VEXLOGU-709116 format. One line per field, with one value per residue (C-alpha): residue in three letters; x, y, z; residue number from 1. Coordinates in nm, 2 decimals. Layout:
! residues N
zati	[ALA,...]
xx	[X,...]
yy	[Y,...]
zz	[Z,...]
pamar	[NUM,...]
This chain:
! residues 261
zati	[MET,ALA,GLN,PRO,LEU,ILE,GLN,LEU,GLU,HIS,VAL,THR,LYS,ARG,PHE,GLY,ASP,LEU,THR,VAL,LEU,ASP,ASP,LEU,ASN,PHE,GLU,VAL,GLY,ALA,GLY,GLU,LYS,LEU,ALA,LEU,ILE,GLY,PRO,SER,GLY,SER,GLY,LYS,THR,THR,ILE,LEU,ARG,ILE,LEU,MET,THR,LEU,ASP,ASP,LEU,SER,GLY,GLY,HIS,ILE,LEU,VAL,ASP,GLY,GLU,GLN,LEU,PHE,HIS,MET,PRO,ARG,GLY,GLU,THR,LEU,VAL,PRO,ALA,ASP,GLU,LYS,HIS,LEU,HIS,ARG,MET,ARG,ALA,LYS,ILE,GLY,MET,VAL,PHE,GLN,HIS,PHE,ASN,LEU,PHE,PRO,HIS,LYS,CYS,VAL,LEU,ASP,ASN,VAL,THR,LEU,ALA,PRO,ILE,LEU,THR,GLN,GLY,VAL,THR,PRO,ASP,ALA,ALA,ASN,LYS,ARG,ALA,MET,GLU,LEU,LEU,ASP,MET,VAL,GLY,MET,ALA,GLU,LYS,ALA,THR,ALA,MET,PRO,SER,GLN,LEU,SER,GLY,GLY,GLN,LYS,GLN,ARG,VAL,ALA,ILE,ALA,ARG,ALA,LEU,ALA,LEU,GLN,PRO,LYS,ILE,MET,LEU,PHE,ASP,GLU,VAL,THR,SER,ALA,LEU,ASP,PRO,GLU,LEU,VAL,GLU,GLU,VAL,LEU,ALA,VAL,MET,HIS,LEU,LEU,ALA,ARG,GLU,THR,ASP,MET,THR,MET,LEU,LEU,VAL,THR,HIS,GLU,MET,SER,PHE,ALA,HIS,ASP,PHE,ALA,ASP,ARG,ILE,LEU,PHE,PHE,ASP,ARG,GLY,LYS,ILE,VAL,GLU,SER,GLY,PRO,PRO,SER,GLU,ILE,PHE,VAL,ASN,PRO,GLN,GLU,GLU,ARG,THR,LYS,ALA,PHE,LEU,LYS,LYS,VAL,VAL,ALA,ALA,GLY,GLN,ARG,VAL]
xx	[0.01,0.10,0.24,-0.02,0.03,-0.04,0.03,-0.06,0.11,-0.02,-0.04,-0.12,-0.21,-0.24,-0.30,-0.19,-0.41,-0.64,-0.59,-0.73,-0.59,-0.57,-0.32,-0.45,-0.36,-0.49,-0.33,-0.49,-0.37,-0.29,-0.59,-0.83,-1.12,-1.16,-1.40,-1.37,-1.68,-1.77,-1.92,-1.72,-1.43,-1.35,-1.00,-1.07,-0.95,-0.63,-0.58,-0.53,-0.36,-0.08,-0.05,-0.01,0.29,0.05,0.07,0.32,0.29,0.27,0.35,0.41,0.52,0.36,0.44,0.40,0.49,0.74,0.88,0.87,0.67,0.81,1.16,1.46,1.70,2.03,2.26,2.08,1.85,1.54,1.57,1.33,1.29,1.48,1.26,1.45,1.27,0.92,0.95,1.03,0.73,0.47,0.52,0.35,0.00,-0.21,-0.50,-0.83,-0.95,-1.29,-1.21,-1.03,-0.75,-0.69,-0.46,-0.71,-0.49,-0.40,-0.67,-0.77,-0.50,-0.23,-0.39,-0.31,0.01,0.21,0.31,0.43,0.64,0.82,0.84,0.89,1.06,0.80,0.77,0.57,0.43,0.40,0.22,-0.04,-0.08,-0.16,-0.36,-0.59,-0.66,-0.75,-0.98,-1.15,-1.18,-1.34,-1.57,-1.37,-1.17,-1.38,-1.30,-0.91,-0.87,-1.13,-1.03,-1.18,-1.35,-1.56,-1.63,-1.94,-1.81,-1.85,-1.65,-1.36,-1.34,-1.34,-1.04,-0.89,-0.93,-0.74,-0.44,-0.38,-0.43,-0.14,0.12,0.04,0.02,-0.02,-0.26,-0.56,-0.68,-1.04,-1.10,-1.48,-1.52,-1.84,-1.93,-1.84,-2.10,-2.45,-2.64,-2.75,-2.33,-2.27,-2.38,-2.11,-1.86,-1.92,-1.96,-1.61,-1.53,-1.71,-1.54,-1.19,-1.25,-1.42,-1.12,-0.82,-0.60,-0.51,-0.53,-0.81,-0.92,-1.23,-1.35,-1.73,-2.05,-2.22,-2.29,-2.47,-2.18,-1.95,-2.15,-2.12,-1.77,-1.57,-1.46,-1.45,-1.58,-1.41,-1.63,-1.41,-1.56,-1.31,-1.00,-1.07,-1.19,-1.50,-1.58,-1.44,-1.57,-1.74,-2.01,-2.27,-2.22,-2.14,-2.46,-2.68,-2.57,-2.36,-2.20,-2.15,-2.40,-2.20,-2.20,-2.59,-2.64,-2.46,-2.66,-2.97,-2.90,-2.79,-3.10,-3.32,-3.12,-3.28,-2.99,-2.99,-2.74]
yy	[-0.01,0.37,0.56,0.79,1.13,1.24,1.02,1.12,0.90,0.94,1.31,1.48,1.83,2.04,2.36,2.42,2.11,2.11,1.80,1.88,1.59,1.26,1.02,1.02,0.81,0.82,0.82,1.02,0.88,1.08,1.27,1.16,1.41,1.39,1.56,1.63,1.63,1.67,1.90,2.24,2.17,1.85,1.92,1.96,2.29,2.22,1.95,2.19,2.43,2.15,2.07,2.42,2.45,2.72,2.53,2.24,1.89,1.83,1.48,1.24,1.25,1.34,1.26,1.47,1.31,1.07,1.33,1.44,1.76,1.88,1.68,1.61,1.36,1.46,1.13,0.83,1.04,1.29,1.67,1.92,2.06,2.41,2.68,2.59,2.25,2.42,2.66,2.36,2.18,2.43,2.46,2.13,2.25,2.50,2.66,2.83,3.01,3.08,3.46,3.49,3.68,3.92,4.17,4.51,4.73,4.49,4.43,4.09,4.02,4.13,3.91,3.60,3.70,3.82,3.49,3.30,3.62,3.67,3.28,3.09,3.34,3.33,3.61,3.86,3.76,3.44,3.50,3.72,3.46,3.18,3.38,3.51,3.15,3.06,3.38,3.25,2.92,3.03,3.33,3.64,3.71,3.99,4.14,4.11,4.48,4.51,4.56,4.33,4.61,4.60,4.23,4.03,3.74,3.48,3.65,3.71,3.34,3.22,3.46,3.31,2.97,3.15,3.26,2.92,2.76,3.01,2.82,2.51,2.29,1.92,1.96,2.17,2.23,2.38,2.53,2.62,2.81,2.91,2.97,3.34,3.33,3.50,3.17,3.27,3.31,2.96,2.79,2.99,2.90,2.50,2.50,2.62,2.34,2.06,2.22,2.15,1.78,1.69,1.83,1.84,1.57,1.76,1.57,1.77,1.80,1.96,2.08,2.17,2.19,2.16,1.79,1.76,1.93,1.68,1.39,1.47,1.58,1.36,1.00,0.95,1.09,1.14,1.20,1.37,1.41,1.52,1.47,1.14,0.96,0.84,0.65,0.68,0.52,0.64,0.90,0.64,0.44,0.78,0.94,0.65,0.38,0.50,0.23,0.47,0.60,0.95,0.99,0.91,1.14,1.43,1.34,1.35,1.68,1.81,1.68,1.85,2.18,2.17,2.04,1.76,1.49]
zz	[-0.01,-0.06,0.26,0.39,0.34,0.71,1.02,1.37,1.61,1.99,1.91,2.26,2.30,2.63,2.72,3.09,3.23,2.96,2.73,2.40,2.19,2.35,2.26,1.89,1.62,1.24,0.90,0.58,0.24,-0.08,-0.24,0.05,0.13,0.50,0.75,1.12,1.29,1.66,1.93,1.96,2.18,2.09,1.95,1.56,1.51,1.69,1.47,1.17,1.38,1.48,1.10,1.03,1.32,1.48,1.77,1.92,2.04,2.36,2.29,1.99,1.65,1.33,0.95,0.63,0.32,0.49,0.71,1.05,1.13,1.42,1.46,1.25,1.25,1.37,1.36,1.47,1.69,1.62,1.76,1.77,1.39,1.35,1.15,0.84,0.87,0.97,0.71,0.45,0.58,0.59,0.19,0.14,0.36,0.25,0.51,0.48,0.79,0.94,0.90,0.60,0.67,0.37,0.42,0.42,0.27,-0.04,-0.37,-0.44,-0.69,-0.47,-0.17,-0.39,-0.56,-0.22,-0.05,-0.36,-0.48,-0.13,-0.04,-0.34,-0.52,-0.83,-1.07,-1.04,-1.42,-1.33,-1.01,-1.17,-1.43,-1.18,-0.96,-1.24,-1.36,-0.96,-0.93,-1.21,-1.11,-0.79,-0.98,-0.85,-1.14,-1.23,-0.85,-0.87,-0.84,-0.58,-0.22,0.08,0.21,-0.13,-0.07,0.07,0.35,0.08,-0.18,0.04,0.13,-0.21,-0.26,0.08,-0.10,-0.43,-0.21,-0.04,-0.38,-0.52,-0.32,-0.47,-0.14,-0.13,0.13,0.19,0.52,0.58,0.92,0.96,0.62,0.63,1.02,1.00,0.68,0.62,0.54,0.24,0.12,0.25,-0.10,-0.28,-0.13,-0.05,-0.45,-0.49,-0.20,-0.42,-0.76,-0.56,-0.45,-0.79,-1.00,-0.77,-0.62,-0.37,0.01,0.22,0.55,0.65,0.99,0.95,1.14,0.80,0.82,0.44,0.32,0.53,0.35,0.03,0.04,0.25,0.15,0.52,0.84,1.18,1.48,1.73,2.14,2.41,2.21,2.11,1.76,1.86,1.53,1.18,0.86,0.53,0.53,0.45,0.76,1.01,0.88,0.85,1.05,1.35,1.56,1.88,2.12,2.17,1.75,1.76,2.02,1.86,1.53,1.68,1.80,1.50,1.30,1.57,1.50,1.14,0.96,0.73,0.74]
pamar	[1,2,3,4,5,6,7,8,9,10,11,12,13,14,15,16,17,18,19,20,21,22,23,24,25,26,27,28,29,30,31,32,33,34,35,36,37,38,39,40,41,42,43,44,45,46,47,48,49,50,51,52,53,54,55,56,57,58,59,60,61,62,63,64,65,66,67,68,69,70,71,72,73,74,75,76,77,78,79,80,81,82,83,84,85,86,87,88,89,90,91,92,93,94,95,96,97,98,99,100,101,102,103,104,105,106,107,108,109,110,111,112,113,114,115,116,117,118,119,120,121,122,123,124,125,126,127,128,129,130,131,132,133,134,135,136,137,138,139,140,141,142,143,144,145,146,147,148,149,150,151,152,153,154,155,156,157,158,159,160,161,162,163,164,165,166,167,168,169,170,171,172,173,174,175,176,177,178,179,180,181,182,183,184,185,186,187,188,189,190,191,192,193,194,195,196,197,198,199,200,201,202,203,204,205,206,207,208,209,210,211,212,213,214,215,216,217,218,219,220,221,222,223,224,225,226,227,228,229,230,231,232,233,234,235,236,237,238,239,240,241,242,243,244,245,246,247,248,249,250,251,252,253,254,255,256,257,258,259,260,261]
């Protein structure tokens, strides 16, 4: 079998006395679309932040593309990774955040081109060409000269997706990308996500409370509670015939709140 693209081995994360991830083990295959669901505070977003090296580990190891993320070899032992190693590993991963995080003083095109030019040495002409292709893909090419303040929330999020794609990562992380949007703007962002899932071979990890989208988007669902994986399986099993009582109780509440699964 092919080596997994992401491997978490006995990963633990604590904030003070609070254990957010508790001896976590799972793998993600190349090209797999994985949705992480569960109640707020169950550790889902922390996993994405750790993969982006925004938070460090309290214990365990993570391998990305066969390489240690937070460690590097020195002789026969592993030592904590230096900044050069972390920078190289980060280049494999892109992330789209809940609140867009666009640069407010730069236009849409500059938001998308800045990182490739500064971090990858891409020429401005090449960066502009790639950016316009991506903006066209997410339906934002006509807004290339607009400022973020002139965009709706859904438009900002589509620009944020284009910006992450501009770095050509192997792995894309999406953290509650529709939760800050008005309900009528959610569909335009989900449509872009569906497009990416259909037309690219990127590995994607999605944290979401949109159960119907997770059902349609994901190859596999991980249901989290209190920093542990309670249940894992394809959407058809998790949503239609969950085995664990905790999963059943969570989905019952989701349905009671008016969501379709």
